[in-house]
Each structure stands twice: as C-alpha cells, then as structure tokens.
Steps between C-alpha positions, in 0.01 A plus 500: 500500500408848385811688390555873463796596282605860434769594247645800318665514157624734227338518153737401219609773259348321202150488649248770418268592788212494252532121487413463870127462443548190285744358757248555782221346293701180449606491866139544609397184315789301649437626852130415483589149386740454794291678764756781539438864577745751352515871590748659257631856524712680239669838537645532148823321587433248776246228559366404842277200542318331786406139426261294716397141454587134562874467570584266210302713254660828613847347487438371147377840381791676668753269330342592167517868596873474577576363153291767324733718288266797520649596835819451701645550847218299659518524881274318748400742773277268700402135503254415776193299590151616594181341634286660231520713189519875513357512150244230427448570133751296299661636185725799436440870571730772366543840665702737282655767722570723203132570455370518856589692816649285777207558735256377237707185441537422869127530560418300188718213624325499838164498323601173330535334839263215591644386832281452809667794667531836331833536324734775620852599417618356832500165316865416419440405136305819445772703671735383222240611246460839669878552505518427127212734414655781704847428352660498845773238435618577146853579617526130592404374153846383401478379142774293344613383157423152371742236627614414147626855441821412689787263443738393775853473366775318687800726572792303362747743659389356837580143400565319830809309597485131583355421843744512789576205729548510879519211750179609678297431186467133590252614771354824365553770243351826370316618195551858382234711336545867403275789592483730199387839378384380154461833321842618618640156412673489839554220749461666840544200725529123525301285737673189641243234586595195703423163343581135551763309297439537127250781548229309690292647780699620806259299713704190408795665674307641796304179558819321607565758773366520853289794616790622711749512211280623214561872569877464524501300177288768332758760596813299416377422147534866412880460491454306176264768365769763548770274352294442186424872469873572518571248223219646288651846534183685592697825502301788654168317486322406817450143617176394666510203740207347683498412868244330717359780721620347829855423378613847602358441848588138569863498378744693722684778314327411172562849365868482589527174303336656196723809505812282531404277206393797288837673535692172472353455152582846368158651557381780730202493739330783309478262199296242689123501532359257756148391405267388778192307394179677601321175577784357710439421867625757753472391864714756686389823345701748709824308443419468131452875456823568690685256271368681193617830639848352559499361147439843355758655729759263347441650158290218356160584363164341575229369266167342574455202270168347386324826592126452484512125573495522878366722774814654650619730220314815602601457862866458398475823303409689816763331720808497282454648159675305222678644199314266267189289480461207263136454402391137511454315172140412584418870507677556166346207308255632236486840669412657163156333519426531874351816647550391864871423443546829315345699784718328761822537303428865421451559873832323571676718242350816650597433860846375398551822304402698812749301710778500233493120477589333170247257355601179319243295312598131520392200300420701186427248224280685249563811294159633604592476868821693440331766287223566753746517794730729302205729424413497873851626587702186577856511360662185638391152391594140553360201317534249220379758246850653528715221649436170676707403805830333418678250722843614626526795264337795328247440218468683168251788509241565225420867447167626353494654154194638323445313174584707194163442333329630810718812507390585147134518607561653844727799444463621861698203643 
C-alpha cells in the first residue's frame, strides 16, 4: 500500500545548516532507488518531512531517519494511507524557510503536486505542512534531553519491610505501587491493586465467584487493602483503591462499609481515593452517578482510572467531576515519538487544569516518556521507571538524577 508519513524533529547542536545540501543529495539518491518522495522543510532549528511511497520502503527509511544523530526529538505527526501520490516525482526536495517567504514556499509545494485532482491545503498532510511553515504550533514542540542523561537511583532510606501476612491472602492479596512527584522526590500516594494468591491476575479469584457475588467480593477485599496500608504506615499519604463501577450500586451500603473499614484501620476517608475504571460497564447510570455523589459526600475522593482507554471518561467528567484522572498506559507508551498521543494528552492536561483535576500518568517505563510528560505539565507519575508494584508491601523508589558528565556540558540544568 501507498503510505504517507509526516514527522517533525530538532536539528542537533553539532550539525551545521550548511551541511544540509549534502544530506539532501544523498537522501535524493536513496529515495529514487526506493521509489519514495520526500518533501523536507527546515526553519533553522526544526525539520519537517512528508514521505510518500511503498509502506515497507517508507518504514525502512523512517527507521534510518530515527537513528540519525544529526537530529533528535523525532515525532510522527501522521501515518496514513492514500490511493495515489500527491507528489509523483520521487527523490528529495528541500525548502529552506530561512531564505523564502512562507507564501512562496506554500505555493512552491503545491506546484510540485502531480495528483489527478489539484492539490489544496484542505488535504490533511498538507495542513500539517502549512502549520509548520506558518509556525502555528511551536508552543507544543516539547523537546527533551537524551534518555541516557539521567540515572535512576534507588532511595535506600525507603527500604521496605518484609511483606505482611493475613489469613485472606490464601484467596487474594494486593500489590502496592507508589505515585510519585519525581523532581520533588516525594511519594504522594500508593495504589493498592487486587491480585490473586502470589501476585497472579485477580481474574483467578473472580472466576471462582458467581455473577451475583462478584460485586460484594470486590468490596469486601478492600478490608485487606486498608489493613496492609495500616501496617505499611502510609502516614499522611493517600491510598488509591480500585472498584468495579457497579460495586457501589449493587452492594447495599457499600460506602458505609468502606468508611467503617477505613476508620477501623486508623485511616480517614479523606485519605482514600476510589478509582473507577473508565472502560468498566455501567448499566444503571442514574444510580451510579448518585453513588458517586454519596462517595464524595463521605469524604473519599474520586479518580477515573485508565482514562483514554474507554468511551465513558468525558461523560463522567460532566456528571460527577473527579479529583484525579489516571491516564491509561497505552496513551503514555512512547508518547515522546507520537504526535497524536501528544495532542490528546495536552488536551487532557488543559481541560483538567481548567477543572482543577489532578493528572497522573500511569505505566511510565521510559525516561523519555517521563521527560516529555513533565515538560507538558504533568507532576505525578506511576510506573516501573520509578517503582514496580510490590506484593503485600511498599517497594523501593528510584529517583531521577542528571548524570554529572551531562551537567558539565549543560550548565542550564
């Protein structure tokens, strides 16, 4: 199939713009050999390129582009398919925005078009090009340091105690994973996640239950979560627990049970955040919203978990606004290279800021993911980059530190 790929990147400090002509000349030969069209723009600091050609060939060229040390912060803005080429002449064409007015460049690009229908800037790929030429999105160019500029050092002062033992653990248990503010070196919360015996999937526990008892079991397991939190000594930190969405509706006086167990284990309702999964099934919507209102009236706080993975999150925001949202891991994965994910997460951050809702990025595994999200305005993170979940206790946290050799060459850090 014919693939169109559009990306943006930042020129490396060591590269002289005068060397671009030689780079384009080499790329032109390679593109002709692989039947690829490349329209490259350069504004003195950033590259923008539109690639068209056979899918395998474009992917191979793009993989080479990503490993090229002459630029960094490579972000795919669009990857899509088309019935025919916009630009039929293969090779590479450079448009240097430092030397030409934007109107001249925009018209020159259109003049290169060879499609059956006259090219216009209503075409989505060309809209990206127009936006770059007119510098309309530069405030969203969040550029980050190389991943190897950071070390993640385990905090030995947080050395965990041995795991605790309770009778219920023969049927189920909990893992605990902190939510952290890395640059402040602060643990802000712990999340208690239900699991089967020995840390296996909770489905092993739920699969043995009938449909009529699953919600009551979901609720009653939280007694162990509070007991473990008490033993861990979570102090003034919050504790996040997850509930199936309909548990609060199907179990009589579910909120009363939670409040009783919270206080019985030396905690207060204001310490507890109840996370409802966005993609969970809600069948009695009015009763569900009423239950959430009662939950908040008790002092407990509300979070929407796996935000971005389902279809109910935005509706929940209008019906019963949470204190926190936890962005789904699939939205976080490789966000530093994905323009669509960046646009969506930046929109989430903006509307959460307007509604005074805290944003938590979950499943953060790479330094680049953390750096980009931090630059975008996220302060709270959860993921194996900082601490993996630990069965029946709190794990050690690894805090980020800029490597000394990098500090010497980057005085502004």
